[in-house]
C-alpha positions in Angstrom: 0.1 0.2 0.0 1.5 3.5 -0.6 1.9 6.2 1.2 -0.3 9.5 1.5 1.2 12.1 -0.1 1.4 14.3 3.3 3.6 11.7 4.8 6.1 12.3 1.9 6.0 16.0 2.3 7.4 15.6 5.6 10.4 13.9 4.7 11.6 16.5 2.1 14.1 19.0 2.9 12.7 22.9 3.1 14.5 24.3 0.2 16.5 27.6 1.4 17.1 28.7 -2.4 14.3 31.2 -2.4 14.6 32.1 0.8 17.5 34.1 -0.8 16.5 34.5 -4.4 13.1 36.6 -3.6 14.9 39.3 -1.4 17.6 39.6 -3.7 14.7 40.0 -6.4 12.7 42.5 -4.3 16.2 44.3 -3.3 17.1 44.3 -7.2 13.0 45.6 -7.7 13.2 48.3 -5.6 16.5 49.9 -7.0 15.2 50.0 -10.3 11.9 51.5 -9.7 13.7 53.9 -7.2 16.1 55.2 -10.8 13.4 55.5 -13.3 13.5 51.9 -15.1 9.5 51.5 -15.7 9.3 54.9 -17.4 12.5 54.2 -19.6 11.1 50.5 -20.3 7.9 52.1 -21.1 9.3 54.6 -23.4 11.7 52.5 -25.6 8.4 50.2 -25.8 6.6 52.6 -27.3 9.2 53.4 -29.5 9.3 49.9 -31.1 5.9 49.5 -31.3 5.5 52.8 -33.1 8.4 51.9 -35.6 7.0 48.6 -36.3 3.8 50.1 -37.5 5.6 52.8 -39.5 5.0 55.6 -37.5 7.8 56.3 -35.6 
């Protein structure tokens, strides 16, 4: 007879990588927002779209 899935989950160790990667991502995201990157990316996206349609 197979073991229930909740017993199998208890035997796996907790992964530590997400606890390291997520805070690093959040810090980099905050730095990007503080330096105005979202506005720059949007501006470049508009230019690309306009040049694709032949307006810009």
